[in-house]
Structure formats: structure tokens, C-alpha cells
C-alpha positions as CSV (number, residue, x, y, z in Angstrom):
1,M,-21.4,-3.1,-23.6
2,R,-23.8,-2.2,-26.4
3,A,-26.1,-0.1,-24.2
4,D,-23.2,2.2,-23.2
5,R,-22.3,2.4,-26.9
6,V,-25.7,3.4,-28.1
7,V,-26.0,6.0,-25.4
8,S,-22.6,7.4,-26.6
9,M,-23.8,7.6,-30.1
10,M,-26.8,9.6,-29.2
11,L,-24.8,12.0,-27.0
12,L,-22.3,12.5,-30.0
13,L,-25.2,13.2,-32.5
14,E,-26.8,15.6,-30.0
15,R,-23.6,17.5,-29.3
16,R,-22.0,17.4,-32.9
17,G,-24.9,17.4,-35.2
18,R,-24.6,15.7,-38.5
19,M,-22.0,12.8,-38.6
20,T,-21.6,10.1,-41.2
21,A,-21.6,6.3,-40.5
22,R,-17.8,6.2,-40.8
23,Q,-17.2,9.1,-38.4
24,L,-19.5,7.4,-35.8
25,A,-17.7,4.1,-36.4
26,D,-14.2,5.7,-35.9
27,E,-15.3,7.6,-32.8
28,L,-16.9,4.5,-31.1
29,G,-14.2,1.9,-32.3
30,V,-16.8,-0.3,-34.2
31,S,-17.8,-1.2,-37.8
32,R,-20.1,0.7,-40.0
33,R,-22.5,-2.4,-39.8
34,T,-22.6,-2.0,-36.0
35,V,-23.2,1.7,-36.4
36,M,-26.2,0.9,-38.7
37,R,-27.6,-1.6,-36.2
38,D,-27.4,0.8,-33.3
39,I,-29.0,3.5,-35.4
40,D,-32.0,1.3,-35.8
41,S,-32.0,0.6,-32.0
42,L,-32.1,4.4,-31.4
43,G,-35.0,4.7,-33.7
44,E,-36.8,1.9,-31.9
45,A,-36.3,3.8,-28.7
46,G,-38.2,6.7,-30.0
47,V,-35.1,8.9,-30.8
48,P,-35.9,11.0,-34.0
49,I,-32.8,10.2,-36.0
50,Y,-32.6,11.0,-39.9
51,S,-30.2,10.4,-42.6
52,T,-29.3,12.8,-45.5
53,R,-27.5,11.5,-48.7
54,G,-24.9,13.3,-50.8
55,P,-22.0,15.6,-49.8
56,G,-22.4,16.9,-46.4
57,G,-24.8,14.1,-45.6
58,G,-24.9,11.8,-42.7
59,F,-27.1,11.0,-39.6
60,H,-28.6,13.6,-37.4
61,I,-31.2,13.9,-34.6
62,W,-34.1,16.2,-35.1
63,E,-33.0,19.7,-33.6
64,G,-36.2,20.0,-31.6
65,F,-35.5,16.7,-29.6
66,H,-33.7,16.7,-26.4
67,S,-33.1,13.5,-24.5
68,Q,-33.4,13.1,-20.8
69,L,-29.6,13.2,-20.6
70,R,-29.7,16.9,-21.7
71,S,-31.5,17.7,-18.4
72,L,-28.9,16.3,-16.0
73,T,-28.1,18.1,-13.0
74,A,-24.5,18.6,-11.8
75,D,-24.7,15.7,-9.4
76,E,-26.3,13.5,-12.0
77,A,-23.5,14.3,-14.5
78,A,-21.0,13.4,-11.8
79,G,-22.7,10.2,-11.1
80,L,-22.5,9.1,-14.8
81,S,-19.0,7.7,-14.1
82,L,-20.3,5.7,-11.2
83,L,-23.1,3.8,-12.8
84,G,-23.0,0.1,-11.8
85,N,-21.1,0.9,-8.7
86,P,-23.7,1.9,-6.0
87,A,-21.4,1.2,-3.1
88,L,-18.7,3.6,-4.4
89,A,-21.3,6.2,-5.3
90,G,-22.7,6.0,-1.8
91,Q,-19.3,6.6,-0.2
92,L,-18.9,9.6,-2.5
93,G,-22.3,11.1,-1.6
94,L,-23.7,10.4,-5.0
95,E,-25.9,7.5,-4.5
96,D,-29.2,9.3,-5.1
97,A,-27.8,11.2,-8.1
98,T,-26.5,8.0,-9.8
99,R,-29.8,6.2,-9.3
100,R,-31.6,9.2,-11.0
101,V,-29.3,9.2,-13.9
102,R,-29.7,5.4,-14.4
103,L,-33.4,5.9,-14.7
104,K,-32.9,8.7,-17.3
105,L,-30.6,6.3,-19.2
106,E,-33.2,3.6,-19.1
107,Q,-35.8,6.0,-20.7
108,A,-33.2,6.6,-23.6
109,L,-32.8,3.0,-24.3
110,T,-35.0,0.2,-26.0
111,P,-36.3,-2.4,-23.5
112,E,-33.7,-4.8,-24.9
113,L,-30.8,-2.6,-24.3
114,A,-32.1,-1.5,-20.8
115,N,-32.4,-5.2,-20.0
116,E,-28.7,-5.8,-21.0
117,M,-27.7,-2.9,-18.7
118,A,-29.6,-4.6,-15.8
119,I,-28.1,-7.9,-16.4
120,V,-24.7,-6.7,-16.1
121,E,-25.5,-5.0,-12.8
122,Q,-27.1,-8.0,-11.4
123,R,-24.4,-10.4,-12.2
124,F,-21.2,-8.5,-11.5
125,H,-20.6,-6.7,-8.1
126,H,-17.8,-4.5,-6.9
127,D,-17.3,-4.2,-3.2
128,P,-14.7,-1.3,-2.6
129,T,-14.6,-1.7,1.2
130,P,-11.6,-3.5,2.7
131,W,-11.8,-6.3,5.2
132,D,-10.5,-4.0,7.8
133,R,-9.3,-0.4,8.4
134,A,-12.2,1.0,6.3
135,A,-12.4,4.7,6.3
136,P,-15.8,6.0,7.7
137,V,-18.1,6.9,4.9
138,K,-18.7,10.2,6.5
139,V,-15.2,11.5,6.0
140,V,-15.0,10.2,2.4
141,T,-18.2,12.0,1.5
142,F,-17.0,15.1,3.2
143,L,-13.7,15.1,1.2
144,A,-15.5,14.2,-2.1
145,V,-17.8,17.2,-1.8
146,S,-14.8,19.4,-0.7
147,I,-12.8,18.3,-3.8
148,R,-15.7,18.9,-6.2
149,Y,-16.4,22.4,-5.0
150,R,-12.7,23.3,-4.2
151,R,-13.1,24.0,-0.6
152,V,-10.1,24.5,1.7
153,V,-10.1,22.0,4.6
154,R,-8.4,22.0,8.0
155,T,-7.7,18.8,9.7
156,F,-5.4,16.8,11.9
157,V,-3.3,14.1,10.4
158,D,-2.2,11.6,13.2
159,T,-0.9,14.4,15.4
160,D,-2.5,17.2,17.4
161,T,-1.2,19.8,15.0
162,E,-4.0,21.2,12.7
163,V,-3.1,21.7,9.1
164,E,-4.7,23.6,6.3
165,I,-4.9,21.6,2.9
166,R,-6.3,21.9,-0.5
167,P,-7.9,18.6,-1.4
168,L,-7.2,17.6,-5.1
169,G,-8.5,14.2,-5.4
170,L,-9.3,10.8,-3.9
171,V,-7.8,7.4,-4.9
172,L,-9.3,4.0,-3.9
173,K,-6.3,1.6,-3.8
174,A,-6.9,-2.1,-2.8
175,G,-9.9,-1.0,-0.7
176,E,-8.2,1.8,1.0
177,W,-8.8,5.5,0.3
178,F,-6.1,8.0,0.0
179,L,-6.6,11.8,-0.1
180,V,-4.2,13.7,-2.5
181,A,-3.9,17.3,-1.2
182,E,-1.7,20.3,-1.3
183,E,-0.2,21.6,1.9
184,D,2.1,24.7,1.8
185,G,2.6,24.2,-2.0
186,E,3.6,20.6,-1.5
187,R,1.5,17.8,-2.8
188,R,1.2,14.5,-1.0
189,A,-1.1,11.5,-0.6
190,I,-2.6,10.8,2.9
191,A,-4.4,7.7,3.9
192,V,-7.9,8.9,4.8
193,T,-7.9,6.9,8.0
194,R,-5.2,9.1,9.4
195,L,-7.5,12.2,9.3
196,H,-9.5,13.5,12.2
197,G,-11.1,16.6,13.4
198,Y,-11.6,17.7,9.7
199,R,-13.7,20.8,8.8
200,S,-14.3,23.2,6.0
201,T,-12.8,26.7,6.3
202,G,-15.3,28.3,4.1
203,S,-12.8,29.4,1.5
204,R,-12.3,28.1,-1.9
205,F,-9.1,27.7,-4.0
206,P,-8.3,27.6,-7.6
207,Y,-7.8,24.0,-8.8
208,P,-4.3,23.6,-10.6
209,E,-5.0,23.4,-14.3
210,D,-1.7,21.4,-14.8
211,F,-2.5,18.7,-12.2
212,S,-3.5,15.1,-13.2
213,L,-4.6,13.0,-10.4
214,A,-3.9,9.7,-12.3
215,A,-0.3,10.9,-13.3
216,F,0.5,12.0,-9.8
217,W,-0.7,8.8,-8.3
218,H,1.2,6.7,-10.8
219,E,4.4,8.7,-10.0
220,I,4.3,8.4,-6.3
221,S,3.1,4.7,-6.4
222,S,5.8,3.6,-8.7
223,S,8.7,5.3,-7.1
């Protein structure tokens, strides 16, 4: 999607400073001609972007310029990955933050590119809720917040025995939510619909640096 690429280019230039057309093309996976066209779009959107010739030259954004994206809150930054999926953002408690970051993105784009983004949102829809056995939004939101802030949780899983877990991630598989958590040093996936009586202990835990949610899920789902 071109709007997404133009925003990525702006963020690259803001973060890294001067970059050549070839470097931008390699980073974004497009041709140099496409880079030049997107550079023009940034200029039309009011981004003060300049080029310097010769050795060490390239494109750069005026150092005094800061786009709306530099002022994102923590929730808005988290909501970036949920743009175009308001239903999922709502379940994770990030609906308002995602709406705000979308407005900031629109301000960084030309009307043409903002319209392109709107067209995709209007014509493609993802409904993450299953036909039945849907986990209550309240528990999904609670778990999402606990994961982001590394909060230890106590809950019941089917039985009347309460357990203490360290929530590591949430996976949405075929419309059903699964919690990946650590209990007594063992990691496992639990269907969120099995949880009841959940609460935060007030304690926090160090997130394991070597843990990959995607890799763990792939391992257990393919075994």
C-alpha cells in the first residue's frame, strides 16, 4: 500500500537522517523511480525534505521538523499495528489509541494518499470474532493490558484451583483467543474461554528476553 510506504519513508528519514535514493529503495523494497515519486508526495504533504549532491549526499528532512508521529503516546505506538482492524483494537483495549494514531497519520499524508488509506479500510473488513464460543471482550482486554505491563495474574482454569501465571502473549487463531503464559516455569497455551475469576496480583515480572510468541505458537501448533 503506497500510503504505508510513504509513512515508512518519512520515519526512516526522521530516525536515520540522510539516506540516498538507493538506500531508501533497498530498505522499502521498491525501485529508485518509486522512491523519487514518494519523495515528491512527501513534499506535497508539507514535509520539508531536501537533497544534497556529491559524496555523503542524499535526502534528509529539515532537522527542526517533527511529524505528528514523533509525538505518539505509548498506547498510540501500540495501536500502529492495529490500524485498519478496529474490532481487534477494541478487544485489546486500544480502540481510542488506534483512532488517534490514524488521525495523526492522515495529517502526515497528502489528501490523495489519505484517501487511498480510507478506501482500503472501507472496502476490506476483518471480523475476528467466531460464530460461537467468543471470549468476553473484558477478559481479553484485561489480559492484553497485563501482558503489556508484565503483570502477574491469578486465575482459575476450568477447575476450582486458583493458579498464578505470567501472561506472555495472546494469539487469535480461527476466531478464538489463546493465552500463552508461564506457570511454575512451564509455558503453555490456554483457551481464554477456560479462564474465570481472573485478577491482577499487583506484582510485575521480567519478560523473558529469549521468548518469541510466534515461534512458540508455531512449535506447539505444528506438533
